[in-house]
SERO-4910 file (N, C-alpha, C, O; in steps of 0.05 Angstrom, whole numbers):
BEGIN
 pado doro    nc1    nc2    nc3   cac1   cac2   cac3    cc1    cc2    cc3    oc1    oc2    oc3
  Met    A    -28   1169    722    -26   1179    695    -39   1159    675    -38   1135    680
  Gly    A    -49   1168    654    -64   1151    636    -47   1135    617    -55   1113    610
  Gly    A    -23   1144    610     -7   1129    590     22   1135    595     29   1153    610
  Pro    A     40   1120    581     69   1124    585     78   1152    578     73   1162    556
  Gly    A     90   1165    598    101   1191    593     80   1213    588     86   1234    577
  Glu    A     55   1208    596     34   1228    591     41   1255    604     52   1255    626
  His    A     35   1276    591     40   1304    600     70   1310    602     78   1329    615
  Val    A     86   1294    589    115   1299    587    122   1305    558    114   1291    540
  Arg    A    137   1326    554    147   1332    527    177   1327    527    190   1333    547
  Ile    A    187   1317    505    215   1310    504    229   1327    483    220   1328    460
  Glu    A    250   1340    491    264   1360    473    294   1353    473    304   1344    493
  Pro    A    307   1359    451    337   1357    451    349   1377    471    338   1398    475
  Leu    A    371   1369    483    385   1387    501    397   1410    484    412   1405    465
  Ala    A    390   1434    491    400   1458    477    402   1480    498    396   1476    522
  Ala    A    410   1504    489    413   1526    507    388   1532    523    389   1539    547
  Asp    A    365   1529    510    340   1536    524    330   1515    543    315   1521    562
  Thr    A    339   1489    539    331   1468    558    353   1462    578    348   1447    597
  Trp    A    376   1474    575    398   1469    594    391   1476    623    397   1460    640
  Pro    A    379   1500    628    374   1506    657    357   1485    671    362   1479    694
  Ala    A    337   1474    657    320   1454    669    336   1429    675    333   1417    696
  Leu    A    352   1420    655    368   1396    660    389   1400    682    394   1383    698
  Glu    A    401   1424    682    421   1429    703    409   1427    730    421   1416    749
  Ala    A    385   1438    734    371   1437    760    365   1408    767    367   1400    790
  Phe    A    357   1392    747    351   1364    752    376   1348    760    375   1333    779
  Phe    A    398   1352    746    422   1338    752    434   1345    779    446   1329    792
  Arg    A    430   1370    788    440   1379    813    425   1366    837    434   1368    860
  Gln    A    403   1353    832    387   1341    853    402   1318    867    396   1312    890
  Gly    A    420   1305    853    435   1284    866    438   1259    849    432   1259    825
  Arg    A    447   1238    862    453   1212    850    475   1215    828    489   1235    828
  Asp    A    477   1195    811    498   1195    791    501   1220    774    523   1230    769
  Pro    A    478   1231    763    481   1254    746    496   1278    759    509   1293    745
  Arg    A    495   1280    785    507   1302    799    537   1302    796    550   1323    796
  Trp    A    549   1279    795    578   1278    792    587   1270    764    610   1275    757
  Cys    A    570   1258    748    577   1248    722    572   1268    699    589   1271    682
  Trp    A    549   1281    700    541   1300    679    542   1287    651    550   1300    632
  Cys    A    535   1262    650    534   1247    625    560   1247    610    560   1248    585
  Gln    A    582   1247    624    608   1246    612    623   1219    616    644   1215    604
  Tyr    A    612   1202    632    625   1177    639    632   1161    613    655   1152    611
  Trp    A    613   1158    595    618   1142    571    632   1158    549    643   1146    530
  Arg    A    633   1184    552    644   1201    531    675   1204    533    687   1213    514
  Leu    A    686   1196    555    715   1200    560    728   1174    568    716   1156    579
  Arg    A    754   1172    561    770   1150    571    771   1152    602    768   1173    613
  Ser    A    776   1129    614    775   1128    644    794   1148    656    787   1162    675
  Lys    A    819   1150    646    838   1168    657    830   1197    653    836   1214    670
  Asp    A    818   1203    630    810   1230    624    786   1238    642    785   1261    652
  Phe    A    767   1220    646    745   1225    663    754   1230    692    745   1249    705
  Ala    A    773   1213    701    782   1216    729    798   1242    734    799   1252    756
  Ala    A    809   1253    712    825   1278    715    808   1303    717    818   1324    724
  Leu    A    782   1301    712    765   1324    712    747   1325    737    738   1304    747
  Gly    A    743   1349    747    725   1352    769    696   1357    759    692   1360    735
  Val    A    678   1358    778    649   1361    770    645   1387    754    630   1386    734
  Pro    A    657   1410    761    652   1434    745    660   1430    716    647   1440    698
  Gln    A    683   1417    711    692   1412    684    674   1393    669    669   1397    645
  Leu    A    664   1373    683    646   1354    670    620   1368    662    609   1364    641
  Arg    A    610   1385    681    586   1400    675    590   1419    652    572   1422    635
  Asp    A    613   1432    650    618   1450    628    620   1436    602    611   1447    581
  Arg    A    630   1411    602    631   1396    577    603   1391    566    598   1393    542
  Leu    A    584   1384    584    557   1378    575    544   1404    566    529   1404    546
  Arg    A    548   1426    580    536   1451    572    546   1460    545    531   1471    529
  Thr    A    572   1457    540    583   1464    514    571   1446    492    565   1456    471
  Ala    A    568   1421    498    555   1403    478    526   1411    472    517   1409    450
  Ala    A    513   1421    493    485   1430    489    483   1454    470    462   1459    458
  Glu    A    505   1469    467    505   1492    450    516   1485    422    518   1502    405
  Gly    A    523   1459    418    534   1451    392    513   1445    371    489   1449    376
  Pro    A    522   1435    348    503   1430    326    485   1406    330    463   1405    317
  Arg    A    493   1387    346    476   1364    351    474   1358    381    494   1356    394
  Ala    A    450   1356    391    445   1352    419    458   1326    429    457   1306    415
  Pro    A    470   1326    453    482   1301    464    462   1283    478    469   1262    488
  Gly    A    437   1292    478    416   1276    491    390   1291    491    387   1313    480
  Leu    A    370   1278    503    343   1289    504    333   1292    532    340   1277    550
  Val    A    317   1313    536    307   1320    563    277   1316    563    262   1325    545
  Ala    A    267   1302    584    238   1300    588    229   1322    607    240   1325    629
  Leu    A    210   1338    598    201   1361    613    172   1359    621    155   1350    605
  Arg    A    166   1367    645    138   1368    654    134   1394    669    147   1400    689
  Asp    A    116   1410    659    110   1437    671    136   1453    674    140   1467    693
  Gly    A    153   1451    654    177   1467    653    201   1455    668    223   1466    666
  Ala    A    196   1434    684    218   1422    699    227   1396    686    210   1381    675
  Ala    A    253   1390    686    263   1365    675    257   1342    694    262   1344    718
  Val    A    246   1321    683    241   1297    700    255   1272    688    252   1250    699
  Gly    A    270   1276    666    284   1253    655    305   1261    635    304   1284    624
  Trp    A    323   1243    629    345   1248    610    353   1222    597    352   1201    610
  Val    A    361   1223    572    373   1200    558    397   1211    542    394   1230    527
  Gly    A    420   1198    546    444   1205    531    444   1188    505    442   1163    507
  Val    A    447   1201    482    446   1186    457    463   1201    437    465   1225    437
  Gly    A    476   1186    419    492   1197    398    506   1175    383    504   1152    390
  Pro    A    521   1182    362    537   1163    347    556   1149    366    568   1161    384
  Arg    A    559   1122    363    577   1107    381    605   1120    382    618   1120    403
  Ala    A    614   1131    360    641   1144    359    643   1167    379    666   1174    386
  Asp    A    621   1178    389    622   1200    408    629   1190    436    637   1206    453
  Phe    A    627   1164    441    631   1153    467    657   1137    469    658   1113    464
  Glu    A    678   1152    476    705   1141    474    709   1117    493    723   1098    486
  Arg    A    697   1117    516    700   1095    535    689   1069    523    701   1048    526
  Ile    A    666   1071    509    655   1047    496    672   1039    472    677   1015    469
  Glu    A    681   1058    457    698   1052    434    723   1036    442    733   1019    427
  Arg    A    734   1043    466    759   1030    475    753   1007    495    772    995    504
  Ser    A    728   1001    500    722    982    521    731    954    514    728    945    492
  Arg    A    741    940    534    748    912    531    726    894    541    726    870    536
  Val    A    707    905    556    685    889    567    659    892    551    641    875    552
  Ile    A    657    914    535    635    917    516    647    920    489    650    942    478
  Ala    A    654    897    477    668    897    452    650    905    429    626    900    430
  Arg    A    662    917    409    647    924    384    637    898    371    653    879    368
  Val    A    612    898    363    600    874    351    611    870    323    618    848    315
  Asp    A    612    892    308    621    891    280    628    920    272    629    937    289
  Glu    A    633    924    247    640    951    238    617    968    228    621    989    216
  Thr    A    593    958    233    569    974    226    569   1001    240    569   1001    265
  Pro    A    567   1023    226    564   1049    240    538   1049    256    517   1044    245
  Ser    A    540   1056    281    516   1054    298    515   1078    317    535   1089    324
  Trp    A    491   1085    324    486   1103    346    485   1087    372    480   1063    371
  Ser    A    488   1101    394    486   1087    420    468   1103    439    468   1127    440
  Val    A    452   1088    454    437   1098    477    453   1089    502    455   1065    507
  Val    A    464   1108    517    483   1101    538    472   1104    566    482   1090    584
  Cys    A    453   1121    571    444   1124    599    417   1138    601    408   1152    583
  Phe    A    404   1132    623    378   1144    630    380   1155    658    394   1145    675
  Ala    A    365   1176    663    360   1186    690    331   1195    691    322   1210    674
  Val    A    317   1186    711    289   1193    714    285   1202    743    294   1189    762
  Ala    A    271   1225    746    266   1236    773    250   1216    790    233   1202    779
  Glu    A    256   1215    815    241   1197    833    211   1202    831    195   1183    833
  Ser    A    203   1227    828    175   1234    827    161   1224    802    136   1224    800
  Ala    A    177   1216    782    165   1208    756    169   1178    750    162   1169    728
  Arg    A    181   1163    768    186   1135    763    160   1119    763    142   1125    778
  Gly    A    160   1099    745    136   1083    743    115   1095    725     92   1085    724
  Glu    A    121   1117    712    102   1131    695    108   1129    665     95   1143    649
  Gly    A    127   1113    658    133   1109    630    152   1130    618    155   1131    594
  Val    A    165   1146    635    182   1167    625    207   1154    611    215   1164    589
  Gly    A    218   1133    622    241   1120    610    234   1109    583    250   1112    564
  Ala    A    211   1096    580    203   1085    554    198   1107    534    205   1104    510
  Ala    A    187   1129    543    182   1152    525    209   1163    515    211   1171    492
  Leu    A    228   1165    533    255   1175    526    268   1156    506    281   1166    487
  Leu    A    265   1130    510    277   1111    491    265   1114    463    279   1114    443
  Asp    A    239   1116    462    225   1119    436    235   1145    423    240   1145    398
  Ala    A    238   1166    438    247   1192    427    276   1190    418    283   1202    398
  Ala    A    293   1175    432    321   1172    424    323   1157    398    340   1164    381
  Val    A    306   1136    394    306   1122    369    298   1140    346    311   1140    325
  Ala    A    277   1156    350    268   1175    330    289   1196    324    293   1204    301
  Phe    A    303   1205    345    324   1226    342    347   1215    325    357   1229    308
  Ala    A    356   1190    331    377   1178    316    370   1175    286    386   1181    269
  Ser    A    345   1166    282    336   1163    254    335   1190    239    343   1191    216
  Ala    A    325   1210    253    323   1236    240    350   1249    234    352   1266    217
  Asn    A    371   1240    248    397   1250    244    415   1232    227    439   1234    228
  Gly    A    402   1214    213    416   1197    193    426   1171    203    440   1156    189
  Gly    A    420   1163    229    428   1138    239    414   1114    225    390   1116    219
  Met    A    429   1094    219    418   1070    206    413   1047    226    395   1030    222
  Thr    A    429   1047    247    427   1027    268    431   1041    295    447   1060    297
  Ile    A    418   1032    316    422   1042    342    425   1019    362    410    999    360
  Glu    A    444   1021    380    449   1000    399    450   1011    427    451   1035    432
  Ala    A    449    992    447    450   1000    475    461    977    491    466    955    480
  Tyr    A    464    981    517    479    962    534    464    957    560    474    962    582
  Pro    A    439    947    558    422    944    581    430    920    599    445    903    590
  Val    A    419    920    623    423    898    641    402    876    636    378    882    634
  Asp    A    411    852    634    393    829    630    384    820    657    397    804    671
  Leu    A    361    831    665    350    827    692    329    805    692    309    807    678
  Pro    A    333    783    707    313    761    708    286    771    717    284    790    733
  Ala    A    265    758    708    238    765    717    236    764    747    244    745    759
  Gly    A    225    785    759    221    786    787    244    797    803    242    804    826
  Ala    A    268    800    790    291    811    803    289    842    803    276    854    786
  Thr    A    303    853    822    303    883    824    332    892    822    351    877    826
  Leu    A    335    918    815    361    930    811    360    958    822    342    973    816
  Pro    A    380    965    839    381    993    849    382   1013    826    394   1007    805
  Ala    A    369   1035    830    367   1055    808    395   1063    798    399   1067    774
  Glu    A    415   1065    816    441   1073    807    455   1052    790    475   1059    776
  Ala    A    446   1027    791    457   1006    774    442   1002    748    451    987    731
  Ala    A    419   1015    745    402   1011    722    404   1034    702    386   1038    686
  Phe    A    425   1050    703    426   1074    686    428   1068    657    422   1085    640
  Thr    A    437   1044    649    437   1037    621    411   1024    612    408   1017    588
  Gly    A    391   1021    630    366   1010    623    366    979    626    387    968    631
  Thr    A    343    967    624    340    938    626    334    926    599    322    939    582
  Leu    A    341    900    596    336    887    571    306    887    564    299    892    541
  Ala    A    289    882    583    260    881    578    250    907    566    233    907    548
  Met    A    260    929    576    252    956    566    260    959    537    244    969    521
  Phe    A    283    950    530    292    952    502    278    933    484    271    939    461
  Glu    A    272    909    493    258    890    477    230    900    471    220    895    449
  Arg    A    217    913    490    190    924    485    191    946    463    172    951    450
  Ala    A    215    958    460    218    980    440    228    969    413    233    984    395
  Gly    A    230    942    410    237    931    385    267    924    381    275    917    359
  Phe    A    283    927    402    311    919    401    314    889    405    296    876    416
  Arg    A    336    878    395    342    850    399    371    847    408    388    863    401
  Val    A    376    826    423    403    820    432    421    812    409    413    794    394
  Val    A    445    824    406    463    816    385    490    806    396    506    795    381
  Ser    A    495    811    422    520    802    433    519    802    464    505    818    476
  Glu    A    534    784    476    539    785    504    562    804    510    576    813    491
  Thr    A    566    811    535    589    828    543    601    817    568    590    798    581
  Ala    A    624    827    576    637    820    601    630    841    623    642    841    644
  Ser    A    611    859    617    603    880    636    579    871    651    562    855    641
  Ser    A    577    881    676    553    874    692    546    897    710    561    917    713
  Ala    A    522    896    721    512    916    740    495    902    761    477    887    754
  Gly    A    501    907    786    485    894    807    486    864    806    467    851    815
  Gly    A    508    853    795    510    824    794    496    812    769    496    787    767
  His    A    485    828    752    472    818    728    486    827    703    497    850    703
  Pro    A    487    811    682    503    818    659    490    839    642    465    842    641
  Arg    A    507    855    628    498    873    607    500    858    581    518    842    577
  Val    A    482    865    562    483    854    535    483    877    516    476    900    523
  Val    A    490    872    491    488    891    469    462    886    454    458    863    445
  Val    A    446    906    451    421    904    436    421    924    413    434    945    415
  Arg    A    407    917    392    406    935    369    378    937    357    361    919    361
  Cys    A    374    959    343    349    963    328    357    976    301    372    995    300
  Asp    A    346    964    280    351    974    253    332    998    248    308    996    252
  Leu    A    344   1021    241    329   1045    237    321   1050    208    307   1070    202
  Arg    A    330   1033    190    325   1039    162    295   1040    154    287   1055    137
  His    A    279   1024    168    251   1025    162    237   1050    172    216   1057    162
  Leu    A    251   1064    191    239   1089    201    244   1113    182    230   1133    183
  Ser    A    265   1110    166    273   1133    149    262   1132    121    268   1149    104
  Arg    A    246   1112    115    234   1110     88    213   1132     84    201   1133     62
***
């Protein structure tokens, strides 16, 4: 492919994009059991629900007034996903003892990515992140944060451990580290990064 995310269009999850995302999530790995509800629910509430209930929660959100995330589509099929919304939407993060709130600044959060194996290495994740930043700004967000893995140069991370993204990916998109956390993935720490959106809304 010639450039990051070329030939991919990114759309908010809605009733018309739900079938493509549902087919993508059913393919396997974490999305098949999580349905982007892991960060949205307290641990005990998440554990109490089965996969059908988690799937129904995401489908209901897709029919709501604000999309719970964005879908990357190629030739009508979903090849990527990013979960994004106001931090207050993600109850597990709000209550987390290992990813503590940095301050009282109202912020949006980018919580997870999923990219089809057939589309990895093509810039789909970066395109989804750029779209998530623009989506937050368009919906009144002033700041957006995320919780990527701080992966040393040359190190690798299994795909299932990299669902919050890597620090390098966010730094390339203009985010900066604002806090350490007590959370880790694959033996590497997660950090809190932020990007100021006010310059985008002028």
